[in-house]
C-alpha positions as CSV (number, residue, x, y, z in Angstrom):
1,M,-4.1,-23.6,33.8
2,R,-1.9,-26.6,34.9
3,W,-2.9,-28.8,31.9
4,H,0.5,-28.3,30.2
5,S,2.4,-29.9,33.2
6,L,-0.2,-32.6,34.0
7,E,-0.7,-34.0,30.5
8,G,2.8,-34.8,29.3
9,S,3.5,-36.2,25.9
10,Q,4.2,-40.0,26.2
11,D,5.0,-40.8,22.6
12,G,7.4,-37.9,21.7
13,L,5.0,-36.2,19.4
14,M,4.4,-32.5,19.4
15,R,0.7,-31.5,20.0
16,H,1.2,-28.3,22.0
17,P,3.8,-25.6,22.4
18,R,4.8,-27.2,25.7
19,D,6.4,-30.1,23.6
20,S,8.6,-27.6,21.6
21,Q,12.3,-26.8,22.0
22,A,11.5,-23.1,22.9
23,W,9.2,-24.1,25.8
24,K,11.7,-26.7,27.2
25,T,14.7,-24.4,26.9
26,F,12.7,-21.7,28.7
27,D,12.1,-24.1,31.5
28,L,15.8,-24.9,31.8
29,L,16.9,-21.3,31.8
30,H,14.2,-20.2,34.3
31,P,13.6,-23.1,36.7
32,E,12.0,-20.9,39.3
33,F,9.3,-19.8,36.9
34,A,8.8,-23.4,35.6
35,A,8.5,-24.7,39.2
36,D,4.9,-23.5,39.5
37,P,2.8,-24.7,36.5
38,R,0.2,-22.0,37.3
39,N,2.5,-19.3,36.0
40,V,1.2,-18.1,32.6
41,R,2.9,-18.5,29.2
42,L,1.6,-15.9,26.8
43,G,1.7,-15.2,23.1
44,L,1.1,-11.7,21.6
45,A,-0.9,-11.4,18.4
46,S,-1.6,-8.2,16.5
47,D,-2.7,-7.2,13.0
48,G,-4.4,-4.1,11.5
49,F,-7.7,-3.9,9.7
50,N,-9.8,-1.2,8.1
51,P,-13.1,-0.7,10.2
52,F,-14.8,0.9,7.2
53,G,-14.8,-2.3,5.2
54,A,-15.2,-1.7,1.5
55,M,-15.4,2.1,1.9
56,A,-12.6,4.1,0.3
57,T,-11.3,5.5,3.6
58,N,-7.8,5.0,4.9
59,Y,-7.8,3.8,8.5
60,S,-5.9,1.2,10.4
61,I,-6.9,-0.2,13.8
62,W,-4.5,-2.6,15.5
63,P,-5.9,-4.7,18.4
64,V,-3.2,-6.3,20.5
65,V,-4.3,-9.7,21.8
66,L,-2.7,-11.9,24.4
67,I,-3.0,-15.7,24.2
68,P,-2.5,-17.9,27.3
69,Y,-0.8,-21.2,26.3
70,N,-1.3,-23.0,29.7
71,R,-4.6,-24.4,28.4
72,P,-4.9,-27.3,26.0
73,P,-4.6,-26.7,22.2
74,W,-8.4,-27.0,21.7
75,E,-9.0,-24.1,24.2
76,C,-6.0,-21.8,24.1
77,M,-6.8,-20.5,20.5
78,K,-10.5,-20.0,21.2
79,Q,-11.8,-16.4,21.2
80,T,-13.0,-17.0,24.8
81,S,-9.4,-17.4,25.9
82,F,-8.1,-14.3,24.2
83,V,-7.2,-11.3,26.3
84,L,-7.7,-8.0,24.5
85,S,-4.9,-5.8,26.0
86,M,-5.3,-2.7,23.9
87,I,-6.6,-1.2,20.7
88,I,-4.3,1.1,18.6
89,P,-6.3,3.5,16.4
90,G,-5.0,5.7,13.6
91,K,-5.3,6.8,10.0
92,Q,-2.0,5.1,9.1
93,L,0.0,2.0,10.1
94,P,1.7,2.5,13.5
95,G,5.1,1.4,12.1
96,N,7.9,2.0,14.6
97,D,5.5,4.0,16.8
98,I,3.9,0.8,17.8
99,D,6.5,0.6,20.6
100,V,5.1,3.7,22.1
101,Y,1.6,2.2,22.3
102,V,2.9,-1.2,23.6
103,Q,5.1,0.3,26.3
104,P,2.5,0.1,29.1
105,L,1.9,-3.5,28.2
106,I,5.7,-4.2,28.3
107,Q,5.8,-2.6,31.7
108,E,3.0,-4.8,33.0
109,L,4.8,-7.9,31.6
110,R,7.9,-6.9,33.5
111,E,5.9,-6.6,36.7
112,L,4.4,-10.0,36.0
113,W,7.9,-11.4,35.7
114,Y,9.6,-9.8,38.6
115,D,6.8,-9.2,41.2
116,G,3.9,-11.3,40.1
117,V,0.3,-10.8,41.0
118,Q,-1.6,-12.2,44.0
119,T,-4.1,-14.6,42.5
120,L,-6.8,-17.0,43.9
121,D,-6.4,-20.7,43.0
122,S,-10.0,-21.8,43.2
123,S,-9.1,-25.5,42.9
124,K,-7.0,-25.4,46.1
125,N,-8.7,-22.4,47.7
126,E,-5.5,-20.6,48.3
127,I,-3.7,-17.4,47.3
128,F,-0.5,-17.6,45.3
129,K,1.8,-15.3,43.4
130,M,1.2,-15.7,39.7
131,R,3.9,-14.7,37.3
132,G,3.8,-14.4,33.5
133,A,6.1,-14.6,30.5
134,L,5.8,-13.7,26.8
135,M,7.0,-16.5,24.6
136,W,6.6,-15.0,21.1
137,T,4.6,-12.8,18.8
138,I,2.1,-13.8,16.1
139,S,1.5,-11.6,13.0
140,D,1.6,-11.6,9.2
141,F,4.9,-10.9,7.5
142,P,4.6,-7.1,7.3
143,G,3.4,-7.1,10.9
144,L,6.5,-9.1,11.8
145,G,8.6,-6.3,10.5
146,T,6.6,-3.8,12.5
147,L,7.0,-5.7,15.8
148,S,10.6,-6.8,15.3
149,G,12.0,-3.7,13.5
150,W,13.4,-5.8,10.6
151,N,12.8,-4.3,7.1
152,T,10.8,-6.9,5.2
153,Y,10.8,-4.9,1.9
154,T,14.5,-5.0,0.8
155,H,16.8,-7.7,-0.6
156,F,17.5,-8.8,3.0
157,A,13.8,-9.4,3.6
158,C,14.1,-12.8,5.2
159,P,14.5,-12.3,9.0
160,T,15.8,-15.9,9.5
161,C,18.6,-15.7,6.9
162,N,19.3,-12.1,8.1
163,F,22.1,-10.5,6.1
164,D,23.0,-13.8,4.5
165,T,19.8,-13.7,2.4
166,D,20.3,-14.7,-1.2
167,S,18.4,-12.3,-3.5
168,C,18.5,-10.8,-7.0
169,R,17.0,-7.6,-8.4
170,L,15.1,-8.3,-11.6
171,K,15.7,-5.5,-14.1
172,H,12.5,-5.7,-16.2
173,S,10.1,-7.0,-13.5
174,R,11.6,-4.5,-11.1
175,K,11.2,-6.9,-8.2
176,W,13.4,-8.8,-5.8
177,C,13.6,-12.6,-6.3
178,F,14.8,-15.0,-3.7
179,M,16.4,-18.1,-5.3
180,G,19.7,-19.9,-4.6
181,H,18.1,-22.8,-2.6
182,R,20.8,-25.2,-3.7
183,R,22.8,-24.0,-0.7
184,F,20.3,-25.7,1.6
185,L,21.2,-29.1,0.1
186,E,23.8,-31.4,1.6
187,R,27.4,-31.1,0.5
188,G,28.2,-33.0,-2.7
189,H,24.6,-33.0,-4.1
190,R,24.5,-33.2,-7.9
191,F,22.4,-30.1,-8.1
192,R,25.2,-28.0,-6.6
193,L,27.3,-28.6,-9.7
194,Q,24.7,-27.9,-12.3
195,R,24.8,-24.5,-14.0
196,V,22.5,-24.5,-17.0
197,R,19.4,-25.5,-15.1
198,F,19.8,-22.9,-12.4
199,N,21.6,-19.5,-12.3
200,G,24.6,-20.5,-14.4
201,K,26.9,-20.9,-11.4
202,I,28.2,-23.7,-9.2
203,E,26.8,-23.5,-5.6
204,Q,29.5,-24.0,-2.9
205,R,28.0,-22.0,0.0
206,E,26.7,-23.3,3.3
207,P,23.1,-22.7,4.4
208,P,22.6,-19.5,6.5
209,I,22.8,-19.8,10.2
210,A,19.9,-18.6,12.4
211,L,21.0,-15.9,14.8
212,S,20.3,-15.9,18.5
213,G,18.8,-13.0,20.5
214,S,22.3,-11.9,21.6
215,D,23.4,-11.7,17.9
216,I,20.3,-9.6,17.1
217,L,21.1,-7.2,20.0
218,K,24.6,-6.6,18.7
219,Q,23.2,-5.7,15.3
220,V,20.7,-3.2,16.7
221,E,23.1,-1.7,19.1
222,G,23.3,2.1,18.6
223,I,20.2,2.5,16.4
224,N,18.5,5.8,17.0
225,V,14.8,6.0,16.3
226,N,12.7,9.2,16.3
227,F,9.2,8.1,17.2
228,G,6.3,10.1,15.8
229,K,8.3,11.0,12.6
230,A,6.1,11.1,9.5
231,P,6.9,8.4,6.9
232,V,8.6,9.5,3.7
233,L,6.2,9.3,0.8
234,N,6.9,9.0,-2.9
235,D,5.2,10.8,-5.8
236,K,2.2,8.5,-5.6
237,G,1.6,9.2,-1.9
238,K,2.9,5.8,-0.9
239,R,5.7,5.0,1.5
240,A,9.0,5.3,-0.2
241,R,11.0,2.0,0.0
242,R,14.7,1.8,-0.4
243,Q,15.5,-0.7,-3.2
244,T,19.2,0.0,-4.0
245,V,21.5,-2.9,-3.7
246,N,24.3,-0.9,-2.0
247,E,22.3,0.5,0.8
248,D,23.8,0.6,4.3
249,R,23.2,-2.6,6.2
250,S,22.6,-0.6,9.4
251,R,19.4,0.7,7.9
252,Q,18.0,-2.8,7.6
253,W,17.1,-2.6,11.2
254,R,14.6,0.3,11.7
255,K,14.7,0.1,15.6
256,R,15.6,-1.9,18.6
257,S,12.4,-3.7,19.4
258,I,10.8,-2.8,22.8
259,F,10.4,-6.6,23.5
260,F,14.1,-6.7,24.3
261,D,13.2,-4.8,27.5
262,L,11.8,-8.0,28.8
263,P,14.6,-9.7,30.7
264,Y,14.1,-13.1,29.1
265,W,13.4,-12.0,25.5
266,E,17.1,-12.3,24.5
267,T,17.3,-16.0,25.4
268,N,14.0,-17.0,23.8
269,L,14.6,-19.4,20.9
270,L,11.6,-18.2,18.9
271,R,10.6,-14.5,19.2
272,H,8.6,-13.7,16.1
273,N,6.6,-16.4,14.2
274,L,6.3,-16.7,10.4
275,D,2.6,-17.0,9.7
276,L,1.8,-20.1,7.8
277,M,-1.6,-18.8,6.8
278,H,-0.3,-15.8,4.8
279,I,2.7,-17.7,3.4
280,E,0.5,-20.5,2.2
281,K,-2.0,-18.1,0.6
282,N,0.7,-16.2,-1.3
283,V,2.4,-19.4,-2.5
284,C,-0.9,-20.9,-3.7
285,E,-1.7,-17.6,-5.5
286,N,1.7,-17.8,-7.3
287,V,1.0,-21.4,-8.4
288,I,-2.6,-21.1,-9.4
289,Y,-2.4,-17.8,-11.3
290,T,0.8,-18.9,-13.1
291,L,-0.8,-22.2,-14.1
292,L,-3.9,-20.5,-15.5
293,N,-1.7,-17.8,-17.2
294,D,-3.6,-15.0,-15.6
295,S,-3.0,-11.7,-17.4
296,E,-2.6,-9.7,-14.2
297,K,-1.2,-12.1,-11.5
298,S,0.8,-14.7,-13.5
299,K,4.5,-14.8,-12.7
300,D,5.3,-15.9,-16.3
301,N,5.0,-12.9,-18.6
302,I,7.0,-10.9,-21.1
303,K,8.9,-9.2,-18.3
304,A,9.9,-12.5,-16.8
305,R,11.1,-13.8,-20.1
306,K,13.3,-10.6,-20.6
307,D,14.7,-11.2,-17.1
308,L,15.7,-14.7,-18.2
309,R,17.6,-13.2,-21.2
310,E,19.2,-10.6,-18.8
311,M,20.4,-13.4,-16.5
312,G,21.6,-15.6,-19.5
313,I,19.7,-18.7,-18.5
314,R,17.1,-21.0,-20.2
315,K,17.6,-19.8,-23.7
316,E,14.6,-21.8,-25.0
317,L,12.3,-19.5,-23.0
318,W,13.6,-16.2,-24.2
319,A,11.3,-13.8,-25.9
320,D,12.1,-12.8,-29.5
321,E,12.3,-9.3,-30.9
322,N,8.6,-9.2,-31.5
323,G,7.8,-10.0,-27.8
324,S,6.5,-13.5,-28.5
325,Y,7.8,-16.4,-26.5
326,R,7.4,-20.2,-26.2
327,P,4.9,-21.5,-23.6
328,S,6.2,-23.1,-20.5
329,L,5.6,-26.7,-19.4
330,F,3.5,-25.6,-16.5
331,T,1.2,-23.2,-18.4
332,I,-2.4,-24.3,-19.2
333,L,-2.9,-22.5,-22.5
334,N,-6.0,-20.7,-23.5
335,T,-6.1,-22.2,-27.0
336,K,-8.7,-24.7,-28.2
337,K,-6.7,-27.6,-26.8
338,G,-5.3,-25.7,-23.8
339,G,-8.7,-24.2,-23.0
340,F,-10.2,-27.7,-22.8
341,K,-7.7,-28.6,-20.2
342,K,-8.3,-25.4,-18.3
343,D,-12.0,-26.1,-18.3
344,I,-11.3,-29.5,-16.8
345,F,-9.2,-27.9,-14.1
346,L,-11.8,-25.3,-13.2
347,R,-14.8,-27.7,-13.4
348,T,-12.9,-30.1,-11.0
349,L,-12.7,-27.3,-8.5
350,K,-16.2,-26.1,-9.1
351,N,-17.8,-29.5,-8.6
352,V,-16.0,-30.5,-5.4
353,K,-18.3,-31.0,-2.5
354,M,-17.0,-30.4,1.0
355,P,-18.4,-31.5,4.4
356,D,-20.5,-28.8,6.2
357,G,-18.3,-26.5,8.2
358,Y,-15.0,-27.7,6.7
359,A,-14.7,-25.1,4.0
360,S,-16.6,-22.4,2.2
361,N,-18.4,-22.8,-1.1
362,I,-15.4,-22.6,-3.4
363,S,-17.5,-23.0,-6.5
364,R,-18.8,-19.4,-6.0
365,C,-15.2,-18.2,-6.7
366,I,-14.9,-19.9,-10.1
367,D,-16.0,-18.3,-13.4
368,L,-16.1,-20.9,-16.1
369,K,-16.9,-18.4,-18.9
370,Q,-13.9,-16.2,-18.3
371,R,-11.8,-19.1,-17.0
372,K,-10.8,-17.3,-13.8
373,L,-10.8,-17.5,-10.0
374,F,-11.9,-14.5,-8.0
375,N,-12.7,-13.4,-4.4
376,M,-10.9,-16.3,-2.8
377,K,-10.2,-16.0,0.9
378,S,-7.1,-17.3,2.8
379,H,-8.9,-20.4,4.0
380,D,-10.1,-21.1,0.4
381,F,-6.4,-21.1,-0.7
382,H,-5.6,-23.3,2.3
383,I,-8.1,-26.0,1.2
384,L,-7.0,-25.6,-2.4
385,M,-3.3,-26.1,-1.7
386,L,-3.8,-29.0,0.8
387,H,-6.4,-31.1,-1.0
388,L,-7.7,-29.9,-4.3
389,L,-4.6,-28.9,-6.2
390,P,-3.2,-32.5,-6.5
391,I,-6.5,-33.7,-7.8
392,A,-7.2,-30.8,-10.3
393,I,-3.8,-31.0,-12.0
394,R,-3.7,-34.7,-12.5
395,N,-3.7,-35.7,-16.2
396,I,-3.5,-32.0,-17.2
397,L,0.1,-31.1,-16.8
398,P,3.3,-33.1,-17.6
399,D,4.4,-35.6,-15.0
400,K,7.6,-33.6,-14.0
401,V,5.4,-30.6,-13.2
402,T,2.7,-32.5,-11.5
403,A,5.1,-34.4,-9.3
404,V,6.7,-31.2,-8.0
405,L,3.4,-29.5,-7.2
406,I,2.1,-32.6,-5.4
407,E,5.3,-32.5,-3.3
408,L,4.6,-28.9,-2.5
409,S,1.0,-29.7,-1.5
410,S,2.1,-32.6,0.6
411,F,4.6,-30.3,2.4
412,F,1.9,-27.9,3.5
413,R,-0.5,-30.7,4.4
414,Q,2.1,-32.3,6.8
415,L,2.9,-28.9,8.3
416,C,-0.7,-28.5,9.3
417,A,-0.9,-31.9,11.1
418,K,-2.1,-31.8,14.7
419,S,0.6,-34.1,15.9
420,L,4.2,-33.9,14.6
421,S,7.4,-35.9,15.1
422,P,10.7,-33.9,15.3
423,I,12.4,-36.7,13.2
424,D,9.7,-36.5,10.6
425,L,10.1,-32.7,10.5
426,D,13.8,-33.1,9.7
427,R,13.0,-35.4,6.8
428,L,10.2,-33.1,5.6
429,Q,12.5,-30.1,5.6
430,S,15.3,-32.0,3.6
431,R,12.7,-33.1,1.1
432,H,11.3,-29.6,0.8
433,F,14.8,-28.2,0.0
434,L,14.8,-30.6,-3.0
435,T,11.3,-29.5,-4.0
436,M,12.4,-25.9,-4.0
437,N,15.3,-26.7,-6.4
438,H,12.9,-28.5,-8.7
439,L,10.7,-25.5,-8.7
440,E,13.7,-23.3,-9.6
441,M,14.2,-25.5,-12.7
442,L,10.6,-25.1,-13.8
443,F,9.3,-21.6,-12.8
444,P,10.9,-18.2,-13.7
445,P,12.7,-16.1,-11.1
446,T,9.7,-13.9,-10.7
447,F,7.9,-16.8,-9.1
448,F,10.3,-16.8,-6.1
449,T,8.9,-14.0,-4.0
450,I,9.9,-13.7,-0.4
451,M,6.9,-15.7,0.6
452,V,8.0,-18.7,-1.5
453,H,11.5,-18.5,0.1
454,L,10.0,-18.4,3.7
455,T,8.7,-21.9,3.3
456,C,12.3,-23.2,3.8
457,H,12.1,-22.1,7.4
458,L,8.7,-23.4,8.4
459,A,9.6,-26.9,9.4
460,S,12.5,-25.8,11.6
461,E,10.3,-23.2,13.2
462,I,7.7,-25.9,14.1
463,K,10.4,-27.7,16.0
464,L,11.1,-24.6,18.0
465,G,7.5,-23.5,18.7
466,G,5.2,-26.5,18.2
467,P,2.2,-27.1,15.9
468,K,1.2,-24.3,13.7
469,Q,-2.4,-24.4,14.9
470,C,-1.3,-22.6,18.0
471,R,0.9,-20.0,16.2
472,W,-1.0,-18.9,13.1
473,M,-3.3,-16.0,12.3
474,Y,-6.6,-17.9,11.5
475,P,-8.1,-17.5,15.0
476,V,-6.8,-14.0,15.3
477,E,-8.3,-13.0,11.9
478,R,-11.6,-14.4,13.0
479,Y,-11.3,-12.4,16.2
480,L,-10.7,-9.2,14.2
481,G,-13.7,-10.0,12.0
482,H,-15.7,-10.2,15.3
483,F,-14.5,-6.7,16.1
484,K,-15.6,-5.3,12.7
485,S,-19.2,-6.1,13.6
486,Y,-19.0,-3.6,16.4
487,V,-18.4,-0.6,14.1
488,R,-21.6,1.4,13.9
489,N,-20.4,5.0,14.0
490,M,-18.2,5.4,10.9
491,S,-17.1,8.8,12.0
492,Q,-15.5,7.4,15.2
493,P,-14.7,3.8,14.5
494,E,-12.4,3.3,17.5
495,G,-15.1,4.6,19.9
496,S,-17.8,2.4,18.4
497,I,-15.6,-0.7,18.7
498,A,-14.9,-0.1,22.4
499,E,-18.5,0.8,23.2
500,G,-19.9,-2.2,21.3
501,Y,-17.4,-4.5,23.0
502,L,-18.3,-3.2,26.5
503,A,-22.0,-3.4,25.7
504,E,-21.7,-7.0,24.7
505,E,-19.7,-7.8,27.9
506,A,-22.4,-6.1,30.0
507,L,-25.2,-8.0,28.2
508,T,-23.3,-11.3,28.7
509,F,-22.8,-10.7,32.4
510,C,-26.4,-9.7,32.9
511,S,-27.8,-12.7,31.0
512,Q,-25.6,-15.0,33.1
513,Y,-26.6,-13.2,36.3
514,F,-30.4,-13.3,35.6
515,E,-30.3,-16.9,34.5
516,G,-32.1,-19.0,37.1
517,I,-32.9,-15.9,39.2
518,E,-36.4,-17.2,40.0
519,T,-34.9,-20.3,41.6
520,R,-32.6,-18.2,43.8
521,I,-35.4,-15.9,44.8
522,N,-37.7,-18.7,45.8
523,R,-35.0,-20.6,47.6
524,P,-35.7,-20.6,51.4
525,H,-33.1,-18.8,53.6
526,R,-31.1,-20.8,56.1
């Protein structure tokens, strides 16, 4: 538990959250807490899953897991280090009501901060007062909205850009697109003056400024929340989402997060993490299915071409009166010539051999007859984006498309490195802003979902929180999969999970206790 203070970084690289700005700033603001390295730094992870699996039953169980960051990076994210603090059962997502369930945990965290707990230090054989602090939360993007209270379904969906988010409502696709990445470039860049290749306007705005915890508290001041209120449903039985451009900004915040009850939460530099796992998966899906011109998931379709006409940009890609349109540079056509290239692309993926334990068998997800990908998991997209995509698109797409996609792949690959330099992260972020603008010149506006936009904030967030391996959902998702194995009674899933977990703990304890019992029985008494 003292590893984070004994093993300091000597070369300036970040390998653990203790090397990040958020950790160091926390030590400066709370020197009494930092004086004893045995005090525990925690992360809170939560996500919902359906315990019925593939059964057509609506149910959502939300385990809340605490992660101790005192331990080294190869141990802190192991399931053996996780602390299961509570399980929130229910037929629907908890939404704002999650604060009601988490309230006892927040109270215990306050007691850990103010009073501490008498704890035995076995290495020194002494009793000391151990204190604890919550550094941040880990969840997917909808979960971030649930925990923080920020509405992630509107035109202000980006929590980092806040009310300065640049978005546009597409009339025909009926979706929000998040473009305008020229504002992240340095002043005087040539792309800022180009109109035809972008949205038809000159870009003179400054990049958005990330708000502090004090700024967030001012925004949520005076918000009244009625916990336990049933969600408003539309005609299809789904949650009604406000999608009007002129909606009141005060409604963007759905609540004042209960985490602000912690005395140090306002001054934390990083409060809620953007999950690289889900962002990378969604970006890779946008790229792959658009390249393959998938009939259902492609971002380049007749509606996208009508939106281009509505916006008055890229006239060469507009659809005519009959609904036919010119293929894009990035599309692998399904004609005789295009199909041959698509076969090369899919065969390359299908014939790749991976080391044992490094990745799943991706070849099982490729259908050469129908020229499609199916049943790919998040980690499959991770391997595809980091390693396989640059190889598969080589000599298939034009050089200007290939170069941009290779840059995008390189960006994610460097973000996932185990050791990172803050200086290299600044260069990586500047280069990614340029990559995003090249993507805007190639792909239609429908391609730029909120997940694509969130990639602009990943590098700066790593500087705040440290390597992504300690702050993403991969180990948490595996932990949730472990819980699904406990579901035996489908009529009472929450009870079967708790009973199965307690039964395994009892069996583990008994097996450890009885191990070597014969030696202890036959040992002579002194």
